[in-house]
KOLGU-4560 file (N, C-alpha, C; in nm, 3 decimals, padded with zeros to 5 digits):
<recs>
<n_xx: 03.685 n_yy: -00.051 n_zz: 03.418 ca_xx: 03.547 ca_yy: -00.093 ca_zz: 03.398 c_xx: 03.514 c_yy: -00.093 c_zz: 03.250 mol: A seq: 1 type: MET>
<n_xx: 03.516 n_yy: -00.206 n_zz: 03.195 ca_xx: 03.477 ca_yy: -00.216 ca_zz: 03.054 c_xx: 03.340 c_yy: -00.282 c_zz: 03.048 mol: A seq: 2 type: THR>
<n_xx: 03.254 n_yy: -00.218 n_zz: 02.979 ca_xx: 03.118 ca_yy: -00.269 ca_zz: 02.963 c_xx: 03.101 c_yy: -00.320 c_zz: 02.821 mol: A seq: 3 type: GLU>
<n_xx: 03.025 n_yy: -00.422 n_zz: 02.807 ca_xx: 02.996 ca_yy: -00.474 ca_zz: 02.673 c_xx: 02.895 c_yy: -00.382 c_zz: 02.605 mol: A seq: 4 type: ALA>
<n_xx: 02.936 n_yy: -00.328 n_zz: 02.493 ca_xx: 02.848 ca_yy: -00.239 ca_zz: 02.418 c_xx: 02.763 c_yy: -00.325 c_zz: 02.324 mol: A seq: 5 type: VAL>
<n_xx: 02.631 n_yy: -00.316 n_zz: 02.336 ca_xx: 02.547 ca_yy: -00.399 ca_zz: 02.251 c_xx: 02.555 c_yy: -00.351 c_zz: 02.105 mol: A seq: 6 type: PRO>
<n_xx: 02.547 n_yy: -00.444 n_zz: 02.016 ca_xx: 02.547 ca_yy: -00.415 ca_zz: 01.873 c_xx: 02.404 c_yy: -00.382 c_zz: 01.831 mol: A seq: 7 type: ASN>
<n_xx: 02.370 n_yy: -00.252 n_zz: 01.837 ca_xx: 02.233 ca_yy: -00.211 ca_zz: 01.809 c_xx: 02.192 c_yy: -00.240 c_zz: 01.665 mol: A seq: 8 type: PHE>
<n_xx: 02.284 n_yy: -00.220 n_zz: 01.573 ca_xx: 02.252 ca_yy: -00.248 ca_zz: 01.434 c_xx: 02.219 c_yy: -00.396 c_zz: 01.413 mol: A seq: 9 type: GLU>
<n_xx: 02.297 n_yy: -00.483 n_zz: 01.472 ca_xx: 02.271 ca_yy: -00.626 ca_zz: 01.462 c_xx: 02.140 c_yy: -00.665 c_zz: 01.529 mol: A seq: 10 type: GLY>
<n_xx: 02.112 n_yy: -00.605 n_zz: 01.645 ca_xx: 01.987 ca_yy: -00.633 ca_zz: 01.714 c_xx: 01.867 c_yy: -00.586 c_zz: 01.633 mol: A seq: 11 type: LEU>
<n_xx: 01.877 n_yy: -00.466 n_zz: 01.573 ca_xx: 01.768 ca_yy: -00.417 ca_zz: 01.489 c_xx: 01.747 c_yy: -00.505 c_zz: 01.366 mol: A seq: 12 type: LEU>
<n_xx: 01.856 n_yy: -00.543 n_zz: 01.303 ca_xx: 01.847 ca_yy: -00.630 ca_zz: 01.185 c_xx: 01.778 c_yy: -00.761 c_zz: 01.220 mol: A seq: 13 type: ARG>
<n_xx: 01.813 n_yy: -00.815 n_zz: 01.335 ca_xx: 01.753 ca_yy: -00.943 ca_zz: 01.379 c_xx: 01.605 c_yy: -00.925 c_zz: 01.413 mol: A seq: 14 type: GLU>
<n_xx: 01.572 n_yy: -00.813 n_zz: 01.478 ca_xx: 01.433 ca_yy: -00.790 ca_zz: 01.519 c_xx: 01.344 c_yy: -00.759 c_zz: 01.400 mol: A seq: 15 type: ALA>
<n_xx: 01.398 n_yy: -00.695 n_zz: 01.297 ca_xx: 01.317 ca_yy: -00.654 ca_zz: 01.183 c_xx: 01.331 c_yy: -00.746 c_zz: 01.062 mol: A seq: 16 type: LEU>
<n_xx: 01.381 n_yy: -00.865 n_zz: 01.084 ca_xx: 01.396 ca_yy: -00.961 ca_zz: 00.974 c_xx: 01.256 c_yy: -01.003 c_zz: 00.925 mol: A seq: 17 type: ALA>
<n_xx: 01.239 n_yy: -01.016 n_zz: 00.793 ca_xx: 01.108 ca_yy: -01.056 ca_zz: 00.742 c_xx: 01.070 c_yy: -01.197 c_zz: 00.789 mol: A seq: 18 type: PRO>
<n_xx: 00.941 n_yy: -01.214 n_zz: 00.812 ca_xx: 00.890 ca_yy: -01.342 ca_zz: 00.858 c_xx: 00.797 c_yy: -01.398 c_zz: 00.751 mol: A seq: 19 type: VAL>
<n_xx: 00.820 n_yy: -01.520 n_zz: 00.712 ca_xx: 00.735 ca_yy: -01.584 ca_zz: 00.613 c_xx: 00.604 c_yy: -01.629 c_zz: 00.679 mol: A seq: 20 type: GLU>
<n_xx: 00.491 n_yy: -01.599 n_zz: 00.616 ca_xx: 00.363 ca_yy: -01.645 ca_zz: 00.673 c_xx: 00.348 c_yy: -01.795 c_zz: 00.657 mol: A seq: 21 type: PRO>
<n_xx: 00.265 n_yy: -01.856 n_zz: 00.739 ca_xx: 00.243 ca_yy: -02.001 ca_zz: 00.726 c_xx: 00.187 c_yy: -02.035 c_zz: 00.587 mol: A seq: 22 type: PRO>
<n_xx: 00.219 n_yy: -02.156 n_zz: 00.542 ca_xx: 00.177 ca_yy: -02.199 ca_zz: 00.408 c_xx: 00.027 c_yy: -02.204 c_zz: 00.393 mol: A seq: 23 type: ALA>
<n_xx: -00.045 n_yy: -02.241 n_zz: 00.497 ca_xx: -00.189 ca_yy: -02.255 ca_zz: 00.485 c_xx: -00.264 c_yy: -02.122 c_zz: 00.501 mol: A seq: 24 type: GLU>
<n_xx: -00.194 n_yy: -02.014 n_zz: 00.527 ca_xx: -00.258 ca_yy: -01.884 ca_zz: 00.548 c_xx: -00.334 c_yy: -01.839 c_zz: 00.423 mol: A seq: 25 type: LEU>
<n_xx: -00.273 n_yy: -01.853 n_zz: 00.307 ca_xx: -00.339 ca_yy: -01.810 ca_zz: 00.184 c_xx: -00.466 c_yy: -01.891 c_zz: 00.160 mol: A seq: 26 type: ALA>
<n_xx: -00.461 n_yy: -02.020 n_zz: 00.185 ca_xx: -00.580 ca_yy: -02.104 ca_zz: 00.165 c_xx: -00.690 c_yy: -02.067 c_zz: 00.265 mol: A seq: 27 type: ALA>
<n_xx: -00.653 n_yy: -02.041 n_zz: 00.390 ca_xx: -00.753 ca_yy: -02.001 ca_zz: 00.491 c_xx: -00.814 c_yy: -01.866 c_zz: 00.455 mol: A seq: 28 type: ARG>
<n_xx: -00.730 n_yy: -01.772 n_zz: 00.411 ca_xx: -00.779 ca_yy: -01.640 ca_zz: 00.374 c_xx: -00.873 c_yy: -01.649 c_zz: 00.255 mol: A seq: 29 type: LEU>
<n_xx: -00.834 n_yy: -01.728 n_zz: 00.155 ca_xx: -00.918 ca_yy: -01.745 ca_zz: 00.037 c_xx: -01.052 c_yy: -01.808 c_zz: 00.074 mol: A seq: 30 type: GLU>
<n_xx: -01.050 n_yy: -01.907 n_zz: 00.161 ca_xx: -01.174 ca_yy: -01.971 ca_zz: 00.206 c_xx: -01.264 c_yy: -01.874 c_zz: 00.282 mol: A seq: 31 type: GLY>
<n_xx: -01.206 n_yy: -01.793 n_zz: 00.368 ca_xx: -01.285 ca_yy: -01.695 ca_zz: 00.443 c_xx: -01.346 c_yy: -01.590 c_zz: 00.350 mol: A seq: 32 type: ALA>
<n_xx: -01.267 n_yy: -01.540 n_zz: 00.255 ca_xx: -01.319 ca_yy: -01.442 ca_zz: 00.160 c_xx: -01.429 c_yy: -01.501 c_zz: 00.072 mol: A seq: 33 type: LEU>
<n_xx: -01.411 n_yy: -01.627 n_zz: 00.032 ca_xx: -01.513 ca_yy: -01.695 ca_zz: -00.049 c_xx: -01.643 c_yy: -01.710 c_zz: 00.029 mol: A seq: 34 type: GLN>
<n_xx: -01.635 n_yy: -01.746 n_zz: 00.156 ca_xx: -01.757 ca_yy: -01.764 ca_zz: 00.235 c_xx: -01.826 c_yy: -01.630 c_zz: 00.261 mol: A seq: 35 type: SER>
<n_xx: -01.750 n_yy: -01.524 n_zz: 00.283 ca_xx: -01.810 ca_yy: -01.391 ca_zz: 00.302 c_xx: -01.883 c_yy: -01.349 c_zz: 00.174 mol: A seq: 36 type: ILE>
<n_xx: -01.819 n_yy: -01.373 n_zz: 00.061 ca_xx: -01.880 ca_yy: -01.336 ca_zz: -00.067 c_xx: -02.010 c_yy: -01.413 c_zz: -00.088 mol: A seq: 37 type: THR>
<n_xx: -02.008 n_yy: -01.543 n_zz: -00.060 ca_xx: -02.127 ca_yy: -01.626 ca_zz: -00.078 c_xx: -02.239 c_yy: -01.584 c_zz: 00.018 mol: A seq: 38 type: GLU>
<n_xx: -02.204 n_yy: -01.555 n_zz: 00.144 ca_xx: -02.307 ca_yy: -01.512 ca_zz: 00.240 c_xx: -02.370 c_yy: -01.380 c_zz: 00.198 mol: A seq: 39 type: MET>
<n_xx: -02.286 n_yy: -01.288 n_zz: 00.149 ca_xx: -02.340 ca_yy: -01.160 ca_zz: 00.104 c_xx: -02.431 c_yy: -01.179 c_zz: -00.017 mol: A seq: 40 type: ALA>
<n_xx: -02.392 n_yy: -01.266 n_zz: -00.110 ca_xx: -02.476 ca_yy: -01.292 ca_zz: -00.227 c_xx: -02.608 c_yy: -01.356 c_zz: -00.185 mol: A seq: 41 type: ALA>
<n_xx: -02.605 n_yy: -01.450 n_zz: -00.090 ca_xx: -02.727 ca_yy: -01.512 ca_zz: -00.041 c_xx: -02.817 c_yy: -01.410 c_zz: 00.026 mol: A seq: 42 type: ASP>
<n_xx: -02.758 n_yy: -01.321 n_zz: 00.103 ca_xx: -02.836 ca_yy: -01.216 ca_zz: 00.168 c_xx: -02.905 c_yy: -01.126 c_zz: 00.067 mol: A seq: 43 type: GLU>
<n_xx: -02.833 n_yy: -01.089 n_zz: -00.037 ca_xx: -02.891 ca_yy: -01.002 ca_zz: -00.138 c_xx: -02.997 c_yy: -01.075 c_zz: -00.221 mol: A seq: 44 type: LEU>
<n_xx: -02.978 n_yy: -01.204 n_zz: -00.247 ca_xx: -03.077 ca_yy: -01.281 ca_zz: -00.323 c_xx: -03.206 c_yy: -01.299 c_zz: -00.245 mol: A seq: 45 type: GLU>
<n_xx: -03.196 n_yy: -01.310 n_zz: -00.115 ca_xx: -03.313 ca_yy: -01.332 ca_zz: -00.029 c_xx: -03.390 c_yy: -01.203 c_zz: -00.005 mol: A seq: 46 type: ALA>
<n_xx: -03.336 n_yy: -01.091 n_zz: -00.044 ca_xx: -03.398 ca_yy: -00.964 ca_zz: -00.014 c_xx: -03.518 c_yy: -00.940 c_zz: -00.106 mol: A seq: 47 type: TRP>
<n_xx: -03.625 n_yy: -00.887 n_zz: -00.050 ca_xx: -03.744 ca_yy: -00.858 ca_zz: -00.127 c_xx: -03.746 c_yy: -00.712 c_zz: -00.166 mol: A seq: 48 type: GLU>
<n_xx: -03.774 n_yy: -00.686 n_zz: -00.292 ca_xx: -03.775 ca_yy: -00.548 ca_zz: -00.340 c_xx: -03.887 c_yy: -00.466 c_zz: -00.277 mol: A seq: 49 type: LEU>
<n_xx: -03.995 n_yy: -00.530 n_zz: -00.238 ca_xx: -04.106 ca_yy: -00.454 ca_zz: -00.177 c_xx: -04.065 c_yy: -00.392 c_zz: -00.044 mol: A seq: 50 type: SER>
<n_xx: -03.968 n_yy: -00.451 n_zz: 00.022 ca_xx: -03.924 ca_yy: -00.397 ca_zz: 00.151 c_xx: -03.833 c_yy: -00.275 c_zz: 00.134 mol: A seq: 51 type: ALA>
<n_xx: -03.792 n_yy: -00.244 n_zz: 00.013 ca_xx: -03.701 ca_yy: -00.131 ca_zz: -00.010 c_xx: -03.769 c_yy: 00.005 c_zz: 00.002 mol: A seq: 52 type: MET>
<n_xx: -03.900 n_yy: 00.006 n_zz: 00.013 ca_xx: -03.970 ca_yy: 00.135 ca_zz: 00.026 c_xx: -03.936 c_yy: 00.206 c_zz: 00.156 mol: A seq: 53 type: ARG>
<n_xx: -03.910 n_yy: 00.129 n_zz: 00.259 ca_xx: -03.878 ca_yy: 00.185 ca_zz: 00.391 c_xx: -03.726 c_yy: 00.197 c_zz: 00.403 mol: A seq: 54 type: ASP>
<n_xx: -03.673 n_yy: 00.317 n_zz: 00.416 ca_xx: -03.527 ca_yy: 00.336 ca_zz: 00.425 c_xx: -03.464 c_yy: 00.266 c_zz: 00.545 mol: A seq: 55 type: PRO>
<n_xx: -03.540 n_yy: 00.233 n_zz: 00.648 ca_xx: -03.485 ca_yy: 00.161 ca_zz: 00.761 c_xx: -03.441 c_yy: 00.020 c_zz: 00.722 mol: A seq: 56 type: ARG>
<n_xx: -03.495 n_yy: -00.032 n_zz: 00.614 ca_xx: -03.462 ca_yy: -00.168 ca_zz: 00.569 c_xx: -03.339 c_yy: -00.169 c_zz: 00.477 mol: A seq: 57 type: ASN>
<n_xx: -03.279 n_yy: -00.058 n_zz: 00.453 ca_xx: -03.168 ca_yy: -00.051 ca_zz: 00.358 c_xx: -03.035 c_yy: -00.092 c_zz: 00.421 mol: A seq: 58 type: TRP>
<n_xx: -03.027 n_yy: -00.101 n_zz: 00.551 ca_xx: -02.900 ca_yy: -00.126 ca_zz: 00.619 c_xx: -02.843 c_yy: -00.264 c_zz: 00.584 mol: A seq: 59 type: VAL>
<n_xx: -02.925 n_yy: -00.368 n_zz: 00.596 ca_xx: -02.874 ca_yy: -00.504 ca_zz: 00.572 c_xx: -02.827 c_yy: -00.523 c_zz: 00.427 mol: A seq: 60 type: ARG>
<n_xx: -02.906 n_yy: -00.483 n_zz: 00.326 ca_xx: -02.854 ca_yy: -00.502 ca_zz: 00.190 c_xx: -02.732 c_yy: -00.414 c_zz: 00.162 mol: A seq: 61 type: PRO>
<n_xx: -02.726 n_yy: -00.295 n_zz: 00.219 ca_xx: -02.611 ca_yy: -00.209 ca_zz: 00.198 c_xx: -02.485 c_yy: -00.270 c_zz: 00.261 mol: A seq: 62 type: ALA>
<n_xx: -02.501 n_yy: -00.325 n_zz: 00.382 ca_xx: -02.388 ca_yy: -00.391 ca_zz: 00.448 c_xx: -02.346 c_yy: -00.516 c_zz: 00.371 mol: A seq: 63 type: ALA>
<n_xx: -02.442 n_yy: -00.593 n_zz: 00.323 ca_xx: -02.411 ca_yy: -00.713 ca_zz: 00.244 c_xx: -02.340 c_yy: -00.675 c_zz: 00.114 mol: A seq: 64 type: ALA>
<n_xx: -02.384 n_yy: -00.569 n_zz: 00.052 ca_xx: -02.321 ca_yy: -00.523 ca_zz: -00.072 c_xx: -02.177 c_yy: -00.476 c_zz: -00.046 mol: A seq: 65 type: LEU>
<n_xx: -02.158 n_yy: -00.402 n_zz: 00.060 ca_xx: -02.023 ca_yy: -00.351 ca_zz: 00.091 c_xx: -01.929 c_yy: -00.466 c_zz: 00.131 mol: A seq: 66 type: ALA>
<n_xx: -01.975 n_yy: -00.553 n_zz: 00.219 ca_xx: -01.889 ca_yy: -00.665 ca_zz: 00.264 c_xx: -01.863 c_yy: -00.762 c_zz: 00.149 mol: A seq: 67 type: ALA>
<n_xx: -01.965 n_yy: -00.794 n_zz: 00.074 ca_xx: -01.947 ca_yy: -00.885 ca_zz: -00.038 c_xx: -01.860 c_yy: -00.828 c_zz: -00.147 mol: A seq: 68 type: GLY>
<n_xx: -01.877 n_yy: -00.701 n_zz: -00.175 ca_xx: -01.793 ca_yy: -00.636 ca_zz: -00.277 c_xx: -01.647 c_yy: -00.630 c_zz: -00.235 mol: A seq: 69 type: GLY>
<n_xx: -01.623 n_yy: -00.595 n_zz: -00.109 ca_xx: -01.486 ca_yy: -00.589 ca_zz: -00.060 c_xx: -01.422 c_yy: -00.727 c_zz: -00.059 mol: A seq: 70 type: ALA>
<n_xx: -01.496 n_yy: -00.829 n_zz: -00.014 ca_xx: -01.442 ca_yy: -00.965 ca_zz: -00.009 c_xx: -01.418 c_yy: -01.019 c_zz: -00.149 mol: A seq: 71 type: ALA>
<n_xx: -01.509 n_yy: -00.992 n_zz: -00.240 ca_xx: -01.492 ca_yy: -01.039 ca_zz: -00.378 c_xx: -01.372 c_yy: -00.972 c_zz: -00.444 mol: A seq: 72 type: ALA>
<n_xx: -01.355 n_yy: -00.844 n_zz: -00.422 ca_xx: -01.240 ca_yy: -00.772 ca_zz: -00.478 c_xx: -01.110 c_yy: -00.827 c_zz: -00.421 mol: A seq: 73 type: THR>
<n_xx: -01.106 n_yy: -00.848 n_zz: -00.291 ca_xx: -00.985 ca_yy: -00.902 ca_zz: -00.228 c_xx: -00.957 c_yy: -01.042 c_zz: -00.279 mol: A seq: 74 type: ALA>
<n_xx: -01.060 n_yy: -01.121 n_zz: -00.300 ca_xx: -01.043 ca_yy: -01.257 ca_zz: -00.349 c_xx: -00.987 c_yy: -01.258 c_zz: -00.491 mol: A seq: 75 type: LEU>
<n_xx: -01.038 n_yy: -01.171 n_zz: -00.576 ca_xx: -00.989 ca_yy: -01.160 ca_zz: -00.713 c_xx: -00.843 c_yy: -01.119 c_zz: -00.714 mol: A seq: 76 type: VAL>
<n_xx: -00.809 n_yy: -01.019 n_zz: -00.635 ca_xx: -00.672 ca_yy: -00.970 ca_zz: -00.630 c_xx: -00.578 c_yy: -01.078 c_zz: -00.573 mol: A seq: 77 type: VAL>
<n_xx: -00.622 n_yy: -01.148 n_zz: -00.468 ca_xx: -00.541 ca_yy: -01.253 ca_zz: -00.409 c_xx: -00.511 c_yy: -01.363 c_zz: -00.508 mol: A seq: 78 type: LEU>
<n_xx: -00.612 n_yy: -01.406 n_zz: -00.582 ca_xx: -00.591 ca_yy: -01.512 ca_zz: -00.681 c_xx: -00.503 c_yy: -01.466 c_zz: -00.796 mol: A seq: 79 type: ARG>
<n_xx: -00.521 n_yy: -01.342 n_zz: -00.840 ca_xx: -00.439 ca_yy: -01.289 ca_zz: -00.950 c_xx: -00.293 c_yy: -01.274 c_zz: -00.904 mol: A seq: 80 type: ALA>
<n_xx: -00.270 n_yy: -01.230 n_zz: -00.783 ca_xx: -00.132 ca_yy: -01.218 ca_zz: -00.731 c_xx: -00.067 c_yy: -01.354 c_zz: -00.718 mol: A seq: 81 type: ARG>
<n_xx: -00.146 n_yy: -01.452 n_zz: -00.676 ca_xx: -00.090 ca_yy: -01.587 ca_zz: -00.662 c_xx: -00.043 c_yy: -01.640 c_zz: -00.797 mol: A seq: 82 type: HIS>
<n_xx: -00.122 n_yy: -01.617 n_zz: -00.901 ca_xx: -00.082 ca_yy: -01.662 ca_zz: -01.035 c_xx: 00.036 c_yy: -01.581 c_zz: -01.088 mol: A seq: 83 type: ARG>
<n_xx: 00.038 n_yy: -01.452 n_zz: -01.058 ca_xx: 00.147 ca_yy: -01.366 ca_zz: -01.106 c_xx: 00.279 c_yy: -01.401 c_zz: -01.036 mol: A seq: 84 type: ALA>
<n_xx: 00.273 n_yy: -01.441 n_zz: -00.911 ca_xx: 00.395 ca_yy: -01.475 ca_zz: -00.838 c_xx: 00.457 c_yy: -01.605 c_zz: -00.888 mol: A seq: 85 type: ALA>
<n_xx: 00.377 n_yy: -01.687 n_zz: -00.954 ca_xx: 00.427 ca_yy: -01.815 ca_zz: -01.002 c_xx: 00.532 c_yy: -01.799 c_zz: -01.112 mol: A seq: 86 type: ALA>
<n_xx: 00.519 n_yy: -01.694 n_zz: -01.193 ca_xx: 00.616 ca_yy: -01.673 ca_zz: -01.301 c_xx: 00.651 c_yy: -01.525 c_zz: -01.311 mol: A seq: 87 type: SER>
<n_xx: 00.750 n_yy: -01.478 n_zz: -01.234 ca_xx: 00.788 ca_yy: -01.336 ca_zz: -01.237 c_xx: 00.850 c_yy: -01.298 c_zz: -01.371 mol: A seq: 88 type: PRO>
<n_xx: 00.824 n_yy: -01.175 n_zz: -01.420 ca_xx: 00.880 ca_yy: -01.131 ca_zz: -01.547 c_xx: 01.031 c_yy: -01.106 c_zz: -01.537 mol: A seq: 89 type: PRO>
<n_xx: 01.102 n_yy: -01.126 n_zz: -01.650 ca_xx: 01.248 ca_yy: -01.109 ca_zz: -01.650 c_xx: 01.293 c_yy: -00.987 c_zz: -01.731 mol: A seq: 90 type: ARG>
<n_xx: 01.207 n_yy: -00.936 n_zz: -01.821 ca_xx: 01.245 ca_yy: -00.819 ca_zz: -01.901 c_xx: 01.118 c_yy: -00.739 c_zz: -01.933 mol: A seq: 91 type: ASN>
<n_xx: 01.133 n_yy: -00.635 n_zz: -02.014 ca_xx: 01.020 ca_yy: -00.546 ca_zz: -02.044 c_xx: 00.908 c_yy: -00.622 c_zz: -02.115 mol: A seq: 92 type: ILE>
<n_xx: 00.943 n_yy: -00.707 n_zz: -02.210 ca_xx: 00.840 ca_yy: -00.785 ca_zz: -02.280 c_xx: 00.769 c_yy: -00.877 c_zz: -02.180 mol: A seq: 93 type: ALA>
<n_xx: 00.843 n_yy: -00.931 n_zz: -02.085 ca_xx: 00.783 ca_yy: -01.015 ca_zz: -01.982 c_xx: 00.690 c_yy: -00.937 c_zz: -01.891 mol: A seq: 94 type: GLY>
<n_xx: 00.725 n_yy: -00.810 n_zz: -01.865 ca_xx: 00.638 ca_yy: -00.725 ca_zz: -01.783 c_xx: 00.507 c_yy: -00.699 c_zz: -01.855 mol: A seq: 95 type: VAL>
<n_xx: 00.515 n_yy: -00.673 n_zz: -01.986 ca_xx: 00.392 ca_yy: -00.653 ca_zz: -02.064 c_xx: 00.305 c_yy: -00.778 c_zz: -02.063 mol: A seq: 96 type: ARG>
<n_xx: 00.369 n_yy: -00.893 n_zz: -02.084 ca_xx: 00.294 ca_yy: -01.018 ca_zz: -02.082 c_xx: 00.230 c_yy: -01.042 c_zz: -01.946 mol: A seq: 97 type: LYS>
<n_xx: 00.308 n_yy: -01.015 n_zz: -01.841 ca_xx: 00.257 ca_yy: -01.035 ca_zz: -01.706 c_xx: 00.140 c_yy: -00.943 c_zz: -01.677 mol: A seq: 98 type: ALA>
<n_xx: 00.148 n_yy: -00.818 n_zz: -01.723 ca_xx: 00.036 ca_yy: -00.723 ca_zz: -01.704 c_xx: -00.088 c_yy: -00.771 c_zz: -01.778 mol: A seq: 99 type: ALA>
<n_xx: -00.070 n_yy: -00.818 n_zz: -01.900 ca_xx: -00.181 ca_yy: -00.871 ca_zz: -01.977 c_xx: -00.243 c_yy: -00.993 c_zz: -01.911 mol: A seq: 100 type: GLY>
<n_xx: -00.157 n_yy: -01.084 n_zz: -01.862 ca_xx: -00.208 ca_yy: -01.204 ca_zz: -01.794 c_xx: -00.282 c_yy: -01.166 c_zz: -01.664 mol: A seq: 101 type: ARG>
<n_xx: -00.229 n_yy: -01.066 n_zz: -01.595 ca_xx: -00.293 ca_yy: -01.022 ca_zz: -01.471 c_xx: -00.432 c_yy: -00.967 c_zz: -01.500 mol: A seq: 102 type: THR>
<n_xx: -00.445 n_yy: -00.885 n_zz: -01.604 ca_xx: -00.576 ca_yy: -00.832 ca_zz: -01.640 c_xx: -00.672 c_yy: -00.944 c_zz: -01.681 mol: A seq: 103 type: LEU>
<n_xx: -00.620 n_yy: -01.041 n_zz: -01.756 ca_xx: -00.704 ca_yy: -01.155 ca_zz: -01.795 c_xx: -00.746 c_yy: -01.236 c_zz: -01.673 mol: A seq: 104 type: GLU>
<n_xx: -00.653 n_yy: -01.254 n_zz: -01.578 ca_xx: -00.686 ca_yy: -01.326 ca_zz: -01.455 c_xx: -00.793 c_yy: -01.253 c_zz: -01.376 mol: A seq: 105 type: ASP>
<n_xx: -00.778 n_yy: -01.120 n_zz: -01.366 ca_xx: -00.879 ca_yy: -01.042 ca_zz: -01.295 c_xx: -01.015 c_yy: -01.056 c_zz: -01.358 mol: A seq: 106 type: LEU>
<n_xx: -01.020 n_yy: -01.051 n_zz: -01.491 ca_xx: -01.147 ca_yy: -01.066 ca_zz: -01.561 c_xx: -01.205 c_yy: -01.205 c_zz: -01.539 mol: A seq: 107 type: GLU>
<n_xx: -01.122 n_yy: -01.309 n_zz: -01.553 ca_xx: -01.168 ca_yy: -01.446 ca_zz: -01.537 c_xx: -01.220 c_yy: -01.472 c_zz: -01.395 mol: A seq: 108 type: ARG>
<n_xx: -01.146 n_yy: -01.425 n_zz: -01.296 ca_xx: -01.186 ca_yy: -01.447 ca_zz: -01.157 c_xx: -01.313 c_yy: -01.370 c_zz: -01.125 mol: A seq: 109 type: GLU>
<n_xx: -01.326 n_yy: -01.249 n_zz: -01.179 ca_xx: -01.448 ca_yy: -01.170 ca_zz: -01.155 c_xx: -01.567 c_yy: -01.241 c_zz: -01.217 mol: A seq: 110 type: THR>
<n_xx: -01.554 n_yy: -01.289 n_zz: -01.339 ca_xx: -01.664 ca_yy: -01.362 ca_zz: -01.403 c_xx: -01.697 c_yy: -01.489 c_zz: -01.326 mol: A seq: 111 type: ARG>
<n_xx: -01.596 n_yy: -01.559 n_zz: -01.279 ca_xx: -01.618 ca_yy: -01.683 ca_zz: -01.205 c_xx: -01.689 c_yy: -01.656 c_zz: -01.074 mol: A seq: 112 type: ARG>
<n_xx: -01.650 n_yy: -01.547 n_zz: -01.008 ca_xx: -01.710 ca_yy: -01.513 ca_zz: -00.880 c_xx: -01.854 c_yy: -01.467 c_zz: -00.896 mol: A seq: 113 type: LEU>
<n_xx: -01.878 n_yy: -01.385 n_zz: -00.998 ca_xx: -02.014 ca_yy: -01.334 ca_zz: -01.017 c_xx: -02.106 c_yy: -01.436 c_zz: -01.081 mol: A seq: 114 type: LEU>
<n_xx: -02.051 n_yy: -01.524 n_zz: -01.160 ca_xx: -02.134 ca_yy: -01.629 ca_zz: -01.222 c_xx: -02.239 c_yy: -01.568 c_zz: -01.314 mol: A seq: 115 type: GLY>
<n_xx: -02.362 n_yy: -01.612 n_zz: -01.298 ca_xx: -02.472 ca_yy: -01.565 ca_zz: -01.384 c_xx: -02.545 c_yy: -01.446 c_zz: -01.327 mol: A seq: 116 type: ASP>
<n_xx: -02.492 n_yy: -01.389 n_zz: -01.223 ca_xx: -02.562 ca_yy: -01.276 ca_zz: -01.158 c_xx: -02.551 c_yy: -01.151 c_zz: -01.238 mol: A seq: 117 type: ARG>
</recs>
């Protein structure tokens, strides 16, 4: 009685192989984050300061601030990573340049997202 012994290592390697996300995923994610950021900004702009006297009215602006801030941060990081992935560094000087470009990208995207606010 000889039984076929399964190749567990091969099966694990096959099961845990990295999967590439769909090409349009980044664009869809960026669009969703952009719309969340814009909705949160609209909600905060429409808020009246006179209503802030009652603490029960603080929930909506606090939620808009948290959701908008998180979405804006994720959007800035996503865009900066996309630019950084386009040209990976090859040596230490390249790493320094890449870090500087990443910081500049973060600043530029943050300014673009916040606009005149």
